[in-house]
MARBA-3410 file (N, C-alpha, C, O; in Angstrom, 1 decimal):
244
-103.1,-3.7,-9.9,-102.8,-4.8,-9.0,-101.5,-4.6,-8.3,-100.6,-4.0,-8.8 ~ -101.5,-5.1,-7.0,-100.3,-4.9,-6.2,-99.5,-6.2,-6.4,-100.0,-7.3,-6.3 ~ -98.2,-6.0,-6.7,-97.2,-7.1,-6.7,-96.1,-6.8,-5.8,-95.4,-5.8,-5.9 ~ -95.8,-7.8,-4.9,-94.7,-7.6,-3.9,-93.7,-8.7,-4.3,-94.0,-9.9,-4.2 ~ -92.5,-8.3,-4.6,-91.4,-9.2,-5.0,-91.1,-10.2,-4.0,-90.9,-9.9,-2.8
-91.0,-11.5,-4.4,-90.6,-12.6,-3.4,-91.4,-12.7,-2.2,-91.0,-13.0,-1.1 ~ -92.7,-12.3,-2.4,-93.6,-12.3,-1.2,-95.0,-12.7,-1.7,-95.6,-11.9,-2.4 ~ -95.5,-13.8,-1.2,-96.8,-14.2,-1.7,-98.0,-13.6,-1.0,-99.0,-13.4,-1.7 ~ -97.8,-13.3,0.2,-99.0,-12.8,1.0,-99.0,-11.3,1.1,-98.1,-10.7,1.8 ~ -100.0,-10.7,0.5,-100.2,-9.3,0.6,-101.0,-9.0,1.9,-101.8,-9.9,2.3
-100.9,-7.8,2.4,-101.8,-7.4,3.6,-103.2,-7.6,3.2,-103.6,-7.3,2.0 ~ -104.1,-7.9,4.1,-105.5,-8.0,3.8,-106.1,-6.6,3.9,-105.7,-5.8,4.7 ~ -107.0,-6.3,3.0,-107.6,-5.0,3.0,-108.3,-4.7,4.3,-108.5,-3.5,4.6 ~ -108.7,-5.7,5.0,-109.4,-5.5,6.3,-108.5,-4.8,7.3,-109.0,-4.3,8.3 ~ -107.2,-4.8,7.1,-106.3,-4.2,8.1,-106.3,-2.7,8.0,-105.7,-2.0,8.8
-106.9,-2.2,6.9,-106.8,-0.8,6.7,-108.2,-0.1,7.0,-109.2,-0.8,6.9 ~ -108.2,1.1,7.3,-109.4,1.9,7.6,-109.4,3.2,6.8,-108.4,3.7,6.5 ~ -110.6,3.6,6.5,-110.8,5.0,5.9,-110.0,5.2,4.7,-110.1,4.4,3.7 ~ -109.3,6.3,4.6,-108.5,6.7,3.5,-107.5,5.7,3.0,-107.3,5.4,1.8 ~ -106.8,5.1,4.0,-105.8,4.1,3.7,-106.4,2.9,3.0,-105.8,2.3,2.1
-107.6,2.5,3.4,-108.3,1.4,2.8,-108.7,1.8,1.3,-108.6,0.9,0.4 ~ -109.1,3.0,1.1,-109.4,3.5,-0.3,-108.2,3.4,-1.2,-108.2,3.1,-2.3 ~ -107.0,3.9,-0.6,-105.8,3.8,-1.4,-105.4,2.4,-1.7,-105.0,2.1,-2.8 ~ -105.4,1.5,-0.7,-105.1,0.1,-0.9,-106.0,-0.5,-2.0,-105.5,-1.2,-2.9 ~ -107.3,-0.2,-1.9,-108.2,-0.8,-2.9,-107.9,-0.3,-4.3,-108.0,-1.0,-5.3
-107.6,1.0,-4.4,-107.3,1.6,-5.7,-106.0,1.0,-6.3,-106.0,0.7,-7.5 ~ -105.0,0.7,-5.5,-103.8,0.1,-6.0,-104.1,-1.4,-6.4,-103.7,-1.8,-7.5 ~ -104.9,-2.1,-5.6,-105.1,-3.5,-5.9,-106.0,-3.7,-7.1,-105.9,-4.6,-7.8 ~ -107.0,-2.8,-7.2,-108.0,-2.9,-8.3,-107.5,-2.2,-9.6,-108.2,-2.2,-10.6 ~ -106.4,-1.6,-9.6,-105.8,-0.9,-10.8,-105.5,-1.9,-11.9,-105.0,-3.0,-11.6
-105.8,-1.6,-13.1,-105.4,-2.4,-14.3,-103.9,-2.5,-14.5,-103.4,-3.3,-15.2 ~ -103.2,-1.5,-13.9,-101.7,-1.5,-14.0,-101.1,-2.2,-12.8,-101.7,-2.3,-11.8 ~ -99.9,-2.6,-13.0,-99.2,-3.3,-12.0,-98.4,-2.3,-11.1,-97.7,-1.5,-11.6 ~ -98.7,-2.4,-9.8,-98.0,-1.6,-8.8,-97.0,-2.5,-8.1,-97.4,-3.3,-7.2 ~ -95.7,-2.4,-8.4,-94.7,-3.3,-7.9,-94.0,-2.8,-6.7,-93.6,-1.6,-6.8
-93.8,-3.6,-5.7,-93.0,-3.2,-4.5,-92.0,-4.3,-4.2,-92.2,-5.5,-4.5 ~ -90.9,-3.9,-3.6,-89.9,-4.8,-3.2,-90.1,-5.5,-1.9,-89.5,-6.5,-1.6 ~ -91.0,-4.9,-1.1,-91.3,-5.5,0.2,-92.7,-4.9,0.7,-93.2,-4.0,0.1 ~ -93.2,-5.6,1.7,-94.4,-5.0,2.3,-94.1,-3.6,2.9,-95.0,-2.8,2.9 ~ -92.9,-3.5,3.4,-92.5,-2.1,3.9,-92.8,-1.0,2.9,-93.3,0.0,3.2
-92.3,-1.3,1.7,-92.5,-0.3,0.6,-93.9,0.0,0.3,-94.3,1.1,0.2 ~ -94.8,-1.0,0.3,-96.2,-0.9,0.0,-96.8,0.0,1.1,-97.5,1.0,0.9 ~ -96.6,-0.4,2.4,-97.2,0.3,3.5,-96.6,1.8,3.6,-97.4,2.7,4.0 ~ -95.4,2.0,3.2,-94.8,3.3,3.2,-95.5,4.1,2.1,-95.9,5.3,2.4 ~ -95.8,3.5,1.0,-96.5,4.2,-0.1,-97.9,4.7,0.3,-98.3,5.8,0.1
-98.6,3.8,1.0,-99.9,4.1,1.5,-99.9,5.2,2.5,-100.7,6.1,2.5 ~ -98.9,5.2,3.4,-98.7,6.3,4.4,-98.3,7.6,3.7,-98.9,8.6,4.1 ~ -97.4,7.5,2.8,-97.0,8.7,2.0,-98.2,9.4,1.3,-98.3,10.6,1.3 ~ -99.0,8.5,0.6,-100.1,9.1,-0.1,-101.1,9.7,0.9,-101.7,10.7,0.6 ~ -101.3,9.1,2.0,-102.2,9.6,3.1,-101.7,11.0,3.5,-102.5,11.9,3.7
-100.4,11.1,3.7,-99.8,12.4,4.1,-99.8,13.4,3.0,-100.0,14.6,3.3 ~ -99.8,13.0,1.7,-100.0,14.0,0.6,-101.4,14.6,0.7,-101.5,15.8,0.6 ~ -102.3,13.7,0.9,-103.7,14.2,1.0,-103.9,15.1,2.2,-104.6,16.1,2.1 ~ -103.4,14.7,3.3,-103.5,15.5,4.5,-102.8,16.9,4.3,-103.4,17.9,4.7 ~ -101.6,16.9,3.7,-100.9,18.2,3.4,-101.8,19.1,2.5,-101.8,20.3,2.6
-102.4,18.5,1.5,-103.2,19.2,0.6,-104.4,19.9,1.3,-104.7,21.0,1.1 ~ -105.0,19.1,2.2,-106.2,19.6,2.9,-105.7,20.7,3.9,-106.4,21.7,4.1 ~ -104.5,20.5,4.5,-104.0,21.5,5.4,-103.7,22.8,4.7,-103.9,23.9,5.2 ~ -103.1,22.7,3.5,-102.9,23.9,2.7,-104.2,24.6,2.3,-104.2,25.9,2.3 ~ -105.2,23.8,2.0,-106.5,24.4,1.7,-107.0,25.2,2.8,-107.7,26.3,2.6
-106.8,24.7,4.1,-107.3,25.4,5.3,-106.5,26.5,5.7,-106.8,27.3,6.6 ~ -105.3,26.7,5.1,-104.3,27.7,5.6,-104.7,29.0,5.0,-105.6,29.2,4.2 ~ -103.8,30.0,5.4,-104.0,31.4,4.9,-103.1,31.7,3.7,-103.0,32.8,3.3 ~ -102.5,30.7,3.1,-101.7,30.9,1.9,-102.6,31.4,0.8,-103.6,30.9,0.5 ~ -102.1,32.5,0.1,-102.9,33.0,-1.0,-102.4,32.5,-2.3,-101.3,31.9,-2.4
-103.2,32.7,-3.3,-102.9,32.4,-4.7,-102.3,33.6,-5.4,-102.8,34.7,-5.3 ~ -101.1,33.4,-6.1,-100.5,34.6,-6.7,-99.5,34.1,-7.8,-98.8,33.1,-7.6 ~ -99.4,34.8,-8.9,-98.3,34.6,-9.8,-97.0,35.1,-9.2,-97.0,35.7,-8.2 ~ -95.9,34.8,-9.9,-94.5,35.1,-9.4,-94.4,36.5,-9.1,-93.7,36.9,-8.1 ~ -94.9,37.4,-9.9,-94.7,38.8,-9.8,-95.2,39.3,-8.4,-94.6,40.2,-7.8
-96.3,38.8,-7.9,-96.9,39.3,-6.7,-96.8,38.2,-5.6,-97.5,38.3,-4.6 ~ -96.0,37.2,-5.8,-95.9,36.1,-4.8,-95.1,36.6,-3.6,-94.5,37.7,-3.6 ~ -95.2,35.8,-2.5,-94.3,36.1,-1.4,-94.1,34.8,-0.6,-94.9,33.9,-0.5 ~ -92.9,34.8,0.0,-92.5,33.8,1.0,-91.9,34.5,2.2,-91.3,35.6,2.0 ~ -92.0,33.9,3.3,-91.5,34.6,4.5,-90.0,34.9,4.3,-89.2,34.0,4.2
-89.7,36.2,4.3,-88.3,36.6,4.1,-87.3,36.2,5.1,-86.1,36.3,4.9 ~ -87.8,35.9,6.3,-86.9,35.4,7.4,-86.4,34.0,7.1,-85.4,33.5,7.6 ~ -87.1,33.3,6.1,-86.8,31.9,5.8,-86.2,31.8,4.4,-85.3,31.0,4.2 ~ -86.7,32.6,3.5,-86.5,32.4,2.1,-86.0,33.7,1.4,-86.3,34.8,1.9 ~ -85.2,33.6,0.4,-84.7,34.8,-0.4,-85.2,34.6,-1.8,-85.0,33.6,-2.5
-85.9,35.7,-2.4,-86.4,35.6,-3.7,-85.3,35.8,-4.7,-84.5,36.8,-4.6 ~ -85.2,34.9,-5.7,-84.3,35.0,-6.8,-85.1,35.0,-8.1,-86.3,34.9,-8.1 ~ -84.5,35.2,-9.3,-85.2,35.1,-10.5,-85.7,33.8,-10.9,-86.6,33.6,-11.8 ~ -85.2,32.7,-10.2,-85.6,31.4,-10.4,-86.6,30.8,-9.4,-87.2,29.8,-9.7 ~ -86.8,31.5,-8.3,-87.7,31.1,-7.3,-87.2,31.5,-5.9,-86.4,32.4,-5.8
-87.7,30.9,-4.9,-87.4,31.2,-3.5,-86.4,30.3,-3.0,-86.6,29.0,-2.9 ~ -85.2,30.8,-2.6,-84.1,30.0,-2.1,-84.0,30.0,-0.6,-84.1,31.0,0.0 ~ -83.9,28.8,-0.1,-83.8,28.7,1.4,-82.6,29.3,1.9,-81.5,29.1,1.4 ~ -82.8,30.2,3.0,-81.6,30.8,3.6,-80.7,29.8,4.2,-81.2,28.8,4.8 ~ -79.4,30.0,4.2,-78.4,28.9,4.5,-78.5,28.6,6.0,-78.1,27.5,6.4
-79.0,29.5,6.9,-79.0,29.2,8.3,-80.3,28.5,8.8,-80.5,28.2,10.0 ~ -81.2,28.2,7.8,-82.5,27.6,8.2,-82.6,26.2,7.8,-82.2,25.8,6.7 ~ -83.0,25.3,8.7,-83.2,23.9,8.4,-84.3,23.7,7.4,-85.4,24.3,7.5 ~ -84.2,22.8,6.4,-85.2,22.6,5.5,-86.6,22.2,6.1,-87.6,22.6,5.7 ~ -86.5,21.3,7.2,-87.7,20.9,7.8,-88.4,22.1,8.5,-89.7,22.1,8.4
-87.7,23.0,9.0,-88.3,24.2,9.6,-88.9,25.1,8.6,-90.0,25.7,8.8 ~ -88.3,25.2,7.4,-88.8,26.0,6.3,-90.1,25.5,5.8,-91.0,26.3,5.6 ~ -90.2,24.2,5.6,-91.5,23.6,5.1,-92.6,23.7,6.1,-93.7,24.1,5.8 ~ -92.3,23.5,7.4,-93.3,23.7,8.4,-93.8,25.1,8.5,-95.0,25.3,8.8 ~ -92.9,26.1,8.3,-93.3,27.5,8.4,-94.3,27.8,7.4,-95.2,28.7,7.6
-94.3,27.2,6.2,-95.4,27.5,5.2,-96.8,27.2,5.7,-97.7,27.8,5.4 ~ -96.8,26.2,6.6,-98.1,25.8,7.1,-98.5,26.4,8.4,-99.6,26.7,8.7 ~ -97.5,26.8,9.2,-97.7,27.4,10.5,-97.7,28.9,10.5,-98.3,29.5,11.4 ~ -97.1,29.5,9.5,-97.0,30.9,9.3,-97.6,31.3,7.9,-97.0,32.1,7.2 ~ -98.7,30.7,7.6,-99.1,30.7,6.2,-99.5,32.0,5.6,-99.5,32.2,4.4
-99.8,33.0,6.5,-100.2,34.3,6.0,-99.0,35.0,5.3,-99.2,36.0,4.6 ~ -97.8,34.5,5.5,-96.6,35.1,4.9,-96.3,34.6,3.5,-95.2,34.8,3.0 ~ -97.2,33.8,3.0,-97.0,33.1,1.7,-98.1,33.3,0.7,-99.3,33.4,1.0 ~ -97.7,33.4,-0.6,-98.6,33.5,-1.7,-97.9,32.9,-2.9,-96.8,33.4,-3.3 ~ -98.5,31.9,-3.6,-97.9,31.3,-4.7,-99.0,30.6,-5.6,-100.1,30.6,-5.2
-98.6,30.1,-6.7,-99.5,29.5,-7.6,-99.6,27.9,-7.5,-99.0,27.4,-6.6 ~ -100.4,27.3,-8.3,-100.7,25.9,-8.1,-99.6,24.9,-8.2,-99.6,23.9,-7.5 ~ -98.7,25.1,-9.2,-97.6,24.1,-9.3,-96.6,24.2,-8.1,-96.1,23.2,-7.6 ~ -96.4,25.4,-7.6,-95.6,25.5,-6.4,-96.3,24.9,-5.2,-95.6,24.2,-4.4 ~ -97.6,25.0,-5.2,-98.4,24.4,-4.1,-98.2,22.9,-4.1,-98.0,22.3,-3.0
-98.1,22.3,-5.3,-97.9,20.8,-5.3,-96.6,20.4,-4.8,-96.5,19.5,-4.0 ~ -95.5,21.1,-5.2,-94.2,20.8,-4.7,-94.1,21.0,-3.2,-93.5,20.2,-2.5 ~ -94.8,22.1,-2.6,-94.8,22.3,-1.2,-95.5,21.1,-0.5,-95.1,20.7,0.5 ~ -96.7,20.7,-1.1,-97.4,19.6,-0.5,-96.5,18.3,-0.5,-96.5,17.6,0.5 ~ -95.8,18.1,-1.6,-95.0,16.9,-1.6,-93.9,17.0,-0.5,-93.6,16.0,0.2
-93.2,18.1,-0.4,-92.2,18.3,0.6,-92.8,18.0,2.0,-92.2,17.3,2.9 ~ -94.0,18.6,2.3,-94.6,18.4,3.6,-94.9,16.9,3.9,-94.7,16.4,5.0 ~ -95.4,16.3,2.9,-95.8,14.9,3.0,-94.6,14.0,3.3,-94.6,13.1,4.1 ~ -93.5,14.3,2.5,-92.2,13.5,2.7,-91.7,13.8,4.1,-91.2,12.9,4.8 ~ -91.7,15.1,4.6,-91.3,15.4,5.9,-92.0,14.7,7.0,-91.4,14.3,8.0
-93.3,14.5,6.8,-94.1,13.8,7.7,-94.0,12.3,7.7,-94.5,11.6,8.5 ~ -93.3,11.8,6.7,-93.2,10.3,6.5,-91.8,9.8,6.7,-91.7,8.6,7.1 ~ -90.8,10.6,6.4,-89.4,10.1,6.7,-88.8,10.8,7.9,-89.4,11.7,8.5 ~ -87.7,10.3,8.4,-87.0,10.8,9.5,-86.6,12.3,9.2,-86.1,12.6,8.2 ~ -86.8,13.2,10.2,-86.4,14.6,10.0,-85.0,14.8,9.7,-84.6,15.6,8.9
-84.1,14.0,10.3,-82.7,14.1,10.1,-82.3,13.8,8.6,-81.5,14.4,8.0 ~ -83.0,12.8,8.0,-82.8,12.5,6.6,-83.3,13.6,5.7,-82.7,14.0,4.8 ~ -84.5,14.1,6.1,-85.1,15.2,5.3,-84.1,16.4,5.2,-83.9,16.9,4.2 ~ -83.5,16.8,6.4,-82.6,17.9,6.4,-81.3,17.6,5.6,-80.7,18.5,5.1 ~ -80.9,16.4,5.5,-79.8,16.0,4.8,-80.1,16.0,3.3,-79.2,16.5,2.5
-81.2,15.5,2.9,-81.6,15.3,1.5,-81.9,16.6,0.8,-81.6,16.8,-0.4 ~ -82.5,17.6,1.6,-83.1,18.8,0.9,-82.5,20.1,1.4,-83.2,21.0,1.7 ~ -81.1,20.1,1.5,-80.4,21.3,1.8,-80.6,22.4,0.7,-80.6,22.0,-0.5 ~ -80.6,23.6,1.1,-80.7,24.8,0.2,-81.8,24.6,-0.9,-81.5,24.7,-2.1 ~ -83.0,24.4,-0.4,-84.1,24.2,-1.3,-84.3,25.5,-2.2,-84.1,26.6,-1.7
-84.7,25.3,-3.4,-85.2,26.3,-4.3,-86.6,26.0,-4.7,-86.8,24.9,-5.3 ~ -87.6,26.8,-4.4,-89.0,26.5,-4.6,-89.6,27.5,-5.5,-89.6,28.7,-5.2 ~ -90.2,27.1,-6.6,-91.1,27.9,-7.4,-91.5,27.0,-8.6,-90.6,26.4,-9.2 ~ -92.7,27.0,-9.0,-93.2,26.3,-10.1,-92.8,24.8,-9.9,-93.0,24.3,-8.8 ~ -92.2,24.1,-10.9,-91.8,22.7,-10.8,-90.3,22.6,-10.4,-89.7,21.6,-10.7
-89.7,23.6,-9.8,-88.4,23.5,-9.3,-88.4,22.6,-8.1,-89.2,22.9,-7.1 ~ -87.6,21.5,-8.0,-87.6,20.7,-6.8,-86.3,19.9,-6.8,-85.7,19.7,-7.9 ~ -85.9,19.5,-5.6,-84.7,18.7,-5.4,-84.9,17.3,-6.0,-86.0,16.7,-5.9 ~ -83.9,16.8,-6.7,-84.0,15.5,-7.3,-84.4,14.4,-6.3,-85.0,13.4,-6.7 ~ -84.0,14.6,-5.1,-84.3,13.5,-4.1,-85.8,13.5,-3.7,-86.3,12.6,-3.1
-86.6,14.5,-4.2,-88.0,14.4,-4.0,-88.6,13.3,-4.9,-89.7,12.7,-4.6 ~ -87.9,13.0,-6.0,-88.2,11.8,-6.8,-89.6,11.8,-7.4,-90.3,10.8,-7.2 ~ -90.0,12.8,-8.0,-91.3,12.9,-8.7,-91.3,12.1,-10.0,-90.4,12.3,-10.8 ~ -92.3,11.2,-10.2,-92.4,10.4,-11.4,-93.7,10.8,-12.1,-94.7,10.8,-11.5 ~ -93.6,11.2,-13.4,-94.8,11.6,-14.2,-95.0,10.6,-15.3,-94.0,10.3,-16.0
-96.2,10.1,-15.4,-96.5,9.1,-16.4,-97.8,9.4,-17.2,-98.6,10.1,-16.7 ~ -97.8,9.0,-18.4,-99.0,9.1,-19.2,-100.0,8.0,-18.9,-99.6,6.9,-18.6 ~ -101.3,8.3,-18.9,-102.3,7.3,-18.6,-103.3,7.8,-17.5,-103.1,8.9,-16.9 ~ -104.3,7.0,-17.3,-105.4,7.4,-16.3,-105.4,6.4,-15.1,-106.5,6.1,-14.6 ~ -104.3,5.8,-14.8,-104.2,5.0,-13.6,-104.1,5.8,-12.4,-103.1,5.9,-11.7
-105.2,6.5,-12.0,-105.2,7.5,-11.0,-105.5,6.9,-9.6,-106.4,6.1,-9.4 ~ -104.6,7.1,-8.7,-104.7,6.6,-7.3,-104.7,7.8,-6.3,-104.0,8.8,-6.6 ~ -105.5,7.7,-5.3,-105.5,8.8,-4.3,-104.1,9.2,-3.9,-103.3,8.3,-3.5 ~ -103.8,10.5,-3.8,-102.4,10.9,-3.6,-101.7,11.3,-4.8,-100.6,12.0,-4.7 ~ -102.1,10.9,-6.0,-101.5,11.3,-7.2,-101.9,12.7,-7.5,-102.8,13.3,-6.9
-101.1,13.4,-8.4,-101.4,14.7,-8.9,-101.7,14.6,-10.3,-101.0,14.0,-11.1 ~ -102.8,15.3,-10.7,-103.3,15.3,-12.1,-103.3,16.8,-12.6,-103.1,17.7,-11.8 ~ -103.6,16.9,-13.8,-103.7,18.3,-14.4,-104.9,18.5,-15.2,-105.2,17.7,-16.2 ~ -105.6,19.6,-14.9,-106.8,20.0,-15.7,-106.3,21.1,-16.6,-105.9,22.2,-16.1 ~ -106.3,20.9,-17.9,-105.8,21.8,-18.9,-106.9,22.7,-19.4,-108.0,22.3,-19.6
-106.5,24.0,-19.5,-107.5,25.0,-19.9,-106.9,25.7,-21.2,-106.2,26.6,-21.1 ~ -107.4,25.2,-22.4,-106.7,25.6,-23.6,-107.0,27.0,-24.0,-106.2,27.6,-24.8 ~ -108.0,27.6,-23.6,-108.3,29.0,-24.0,-108.3,30.0,-22.7,-109.2,30.7,-22.5 ~ -107.2,29.9,-22.0,-107.1,30.6,-20.7,-107.0,32.1,-21.0,-106.6,32.6,-22.1 ~ -107.5,32.9,-20.1,-107.5,34.4,-20.2,-106.2,34.9,-19.7,-105.7,36.0,-20.2
-105.5,34.3,-18.8,-104.2,34.7,-18.2,-103.3,33.5,-18.1,-103.8,32.4,-17.7 ~ -102.1,33.6,-18.4,-101.2,32.4,-18.4,-101.2,31.6,-17.1,-100.9,30.4,-17.1 ~ -101.4,32.3,-15.9,-101.5,31.6,-14.7,-102.6,30.6,-14.6,-102.6,29.6,-13.8 ~ -103.6,30.7,-15.5,-104.7,29.8,-15.6,-104.7,28.9,-16.8,-105.7,28.5,-17.4 ~ -103.5,28.6,-17.2,-103.3,27.6,-18.3,-103.9,26.3,-17.9,-104.3,25.5,-18.8
-103.9,26.0,-16.6,-104.5,24.8,-16.1,-104.4,24.8,-14.6,-103.9,25.7,-14.0 ~ -104.8,23.7,-14.0,-104.7,23.5,-12.6,-104.2,22.2,-12.2,-104.7,21.1,-12.5 ~ -103.0,22.2,-11.5,-102.5,21.0,-10.9,-103.3,20.6,-9.6,-103.6,21.5,-8.8 ~ -103.7,19.4,-9.5,-104.6,19.0,-8.4,-104.3,17.7,-7.8,-103.9,16.7,-8.5 ~ -104.3,17.6,-6.5,-104.1,16.3,-5.8,-105.4,15.6,-5.7,-106.5,16.1,-5.4
-105.4,14.3,-6.0,-106.6,13.4,-5.9,-106.7,13.1,-4.4,-105.9,12.4,-3.8 ~ -107.8,13.6,-3.8,-108.1,13.4,-2.4,-108.8,12.1,-2.1,-108.8,11.7,-0.9 ~ -109.3,11.4,-3.1,-110.2,10.3,-2.8,-111.6,10.7,-2.7,-112.0,11.9,-2.6 ~ -112.5,9.7,-2.8,-114.0,10.0,-2.7,-114.4,11.0,-3.8,-115.4,11.7,-3.5 ~ -113.8,11.0,-5.0,-114.2,11.8,-6.1,-113.8,13.3,-6.0,-114.4,14.1,-6.7
-112.9,13.6,-5.0,-112.6,15.0,-4.8,-111.1,15.3,-5.2,-110.3,14.4,-5.1 ~ -110.9,16.6,-5.5,-109.5,17.0,-5.9,-109.2,18.4,-5.2,-110.2,19.1,-4.9 ~ -108.0,18.6,-4.9,-107.6,19.9,-4.4,-106.6,20.6,-5.4,-105.6,20.0,-5.7 ~ -106.9,21.8,-5.8,-106.0,22.6,-6.6,-105.9,24.0,-5.9,-107.0,24.6,-5.7 ~ -104.7,24.4,-5.6,-104.6,25.7,-5.0,-105.0,26.8,-6.0,-104.6,26.9,-7.1
-105.9,27.7,-5.5,-106.5,28.7,-6.3,-107.9,28.4,-6.7,-108.7,29.3,-6.9 ~ -108.3,27.1,-6.8,-109.7,26.7,-7.0,-110.3,26.2,-5.7,-111.4,26.5,-5.4 ~ -109.5,25.3,-5.0,-110.0,24.7,-3.8,-110.3,23.3,-4.0,-109.7,22.6,-4.8 ~ -111.2,22.7,-3.1,-111.6,21.3,-3.2,-112.8,21.2,-4.0,-113.9,21.8,-3.7 ~ -112.8,20.4,-5.1,-113.9,20.3,-6.0,-113.9,18.8,-6.6,-112.9,18.1,-6.5
-115.0,18.5,-7.2,-115.1,17.3,-8.0,-114.4,17.6,-9.3,-114.0,18.8,-9.5 ~ -114.1,16.6,-10.2,-113.5,16.9,-11.5,-114.4,17.9,-12.2,-113.8,18.8,-12.9 ~ -115.7,17.7,-12.2,-116.5,18.6,-13.0,-116.5,20.0,-12.4,-116.5,21.0,-13.1 ~ -116.3,20.1,-11.0,-116.2,21.4,-10.4,-114.9,22.1,-10.8,-114.9,23.3,-11.0 ~ -113.8,21.4,-10.9,-112.5,21.9,-11.4,-112.7,22.5,-12.8,-112.2,23.6,-13.1
-113.3,21.7,-13.7,-113.5,22.1,-15.1,-114.4,23.4,-15.1,-114.1,24.3,-15.9 ~ -115.5,23.4,-14.4,-116.3,24.6,-14.4,-115.6,25.8,-13.9,-115.8,26.9,-14.5 ~ -114.8,25.6,-12.9,-114.0,26.8,-12.4,-113.1,27.3,-13.4,-113.0,28.5,-13.6 ~ -112.3,26.4,-14.1,-111.4,26.9,-15.1,-112.1,27.5,-16.3,-111.6,28.4,-17.0 ~ -113.3,27.0,-16.6,-114.1,27.6,-17.7,-114.6,29.0,-17.5,-114.9,29.7,-18.4
-114.5,29.4,-16.2,-114.8,30.8,-15.9,-113.6,31.7,-16.1,-113.7,32.9,-16.0 ~ -112.5,31.1,-16.4,-111.2,31.8,-16.5,-110.6,31.8,-17.9,-109.4,31.8,-18.1 ~ -111.5,31.7,-18.9,-111.1,31.6,-20.3,-111.2,33.0,-20.9,-111.8,33.9,-20.3 ~ -110.7,33.1,-22.1,-110.8,34.4,-22.9,-112.3,34.5,-23.3,-113.1,33.6,-23.3 ~ -112.7,35.7,-23.6,-114.0,36.0,-24.0,-114.4,35.2,-25.3,-113.6,35.1,-26.2
-115.6,34.7,-25.3,-116.1,33.9,-26.4,-115.3,32.6,-26.7,-115.3,32.1,-27.8 ~ -114.7,32.1,-25.6,-114.0,30.8,-25.7,-115.0,29.7,-26.0,-116.2,29.7,-25.6 ~ -114.6,28.7,-26.7,-115.4,27.5,-27.1,-114.9,26.2,-26.6,-115.6,25.2,-26.6 ~ -113.6,26.2,-26.2,-113.0,24.9,-25.8,-113.0,24.8,-24.3,-112.4,25.6,-23.6 ~ -113.6,23.8,-23.8,-113.7,23.5,-22.4,-112.3,23.0,-21.8,-111.6,22.4,-22.5
-112.1,23.4,-20.5,-111.0,22.7,-19.8,-111.3,21.2,-19.7,-112.5,20.8,-19.8 ~ -110.2,20.4,-19.5,-110.5,19.0,-19.3,-109.3,18.4,-18.6,-108.2,19.0,-18.5 ~ -109.5,17.2,-18.0,-108.5,16.4,-17.3,-107.7,15.7,-18.3,-108.2,14.8,-19.0 ~ -106.4,15.9,-18.3,-105.5,15.2,-19.3,-105.1,13.8,-18.7,-105.2,13.5,-17.5 ~ -104.7,12.9,-19.6,-104.3,11.6,-19.3,-102.8,11.5,-18.8,-102.0,11.1,-19.5
-102.6,12.0,-17.6,-101.3,12.1,-17.1,-101.4,12.2,-15.5,-102.3,12.8,-15.0 ~ -100.4,11.6,-14.8,-100.4,11.7,-13.4,-99.0,11.7,-12.9,-98.1,11.1,-13.5 ~ -98.8,12.4,-11.8,-97.5,12.5,-11.1,-97.6,11.8,-9.7,-98.6,12.0,-9.1 ~ -96.5,11.2,-9.3,-96.5,10.6,-8.0,-95.0,10.5,-7.5,-94.1,10.6,-8.3 ~ -94.9,10.3,-6.2,-93.5,10.2,-5.6,-93.1,8.7,-5.7,-93.9,7.8,-5.8
-91.8,8.5,-5.6,-91.2,7.1,-5.8,-91.0,6.5,-4.4,-90.0,6.8,-3.8 ~ -91.9,5.6,-4.0,-91.8,5.0,-2.7,-90.6,4.0,-2.6,-90.0,3.8,-1.5 ~ -90.2,3.4,-3.7,-89.0,2.5,-3.7,-87.8,3.3,-3.2,-87.0,2.7,-2.4 ~ -87.6,4.5,-3.6,-86.5,5.3,-3.2,-86.7,5.9,-1.8,-85.8,5.8,-1.0 ~ -87.8,6.6,-1.6,-88.0,7.3,-0.3,-88.2,6.4,0.9,-87.9,6.8,2.0
-88.7,5.2,0.7,-89.0,4.3,1.8,-87.7,3.9,2.6,-87.9,3.6,3.8 ~ -86.5,4.1,2.0,-85.3,3.7,2.8,-85.1,4.8,3.9,-84.3,4.5,4.8 ~ -85.8,5.9,3.8,-85.6,7.0,4.8,-86.7,7.0,5.8,-86.9,8.0,6.5 ~ -87.6,6.0,5.8,-88.8,6.1,6.6,-88.6,6.3,8.1,-87.5,5.9,8.6 ~ -89.6,7.0,8.7,-89.5,7.2,10.2,-89.5,5.9,10.9,-88.9,5.8,12.0
-90.1,4.9,10.4,-90.2,3.6,11.1,-90.2,2.5,10.0,-90.5,2.7,8.9 ~ -89.9,1.3,10.5,-90.0,0.1,9.6,-91.4,-0.5,9.6,-91.8,-0.9,10.7 ~ -92.0,-0.4,8.5,-93.4,-1.0,8.4,-93.2,-2.5,8.2,-92.4,-3.0,7.5 ~ -94.1,-3.3,9.0,-94.0,-4.7,8.9,-94.4,-5.2,7.6,-94.4,-6.5,7.4
END
């Protein structure tokens, strides 16, 4: 259910179309309370979630390859490889670096958790003012779940899944550590995107991971009761525009 502080009238679902309508309906019909301080925060959250889904689909359509850290690559003109991940070169703007992953995608190869962080950065870049993005995310370090605290990722236990959330399909009998599981963006309409697997239903994700188990494995992969999402209450103050 959606709760807006000190505001009795929520937007009507009829004002939304397509994916945004699905996101609004999921928030409103959720058994959990989704609280916002203003209509602006709610509409920002819906826009941010839409941009997360768009970024996931764009990454899926890109030439970025799947790779563990040992064989990973980031454009060396933008990033420097360290033992902790890829560090943004000091002379490059953060906004330009994130855009480069999508526009120059053949120069990149990474695994699924890095993909989620990249998707989050791209969605935030598309939702907040570029000047704020470059101020908040200076000297980015990207790999696995390394991320700037201003990205404000919140992870909770439970199955209150909303389109734009990130969930995890756990693979208990993996053949290689890189396939311990798959981080996946909920795209809506029963579909998920996980870098390395692609766009699938939940069952499709599980079937794909089950092909990546040790020989004679008996335990199936499964979707765990956990979800990650960005914090609209914090990020909305940097929005590109003021939502009514």
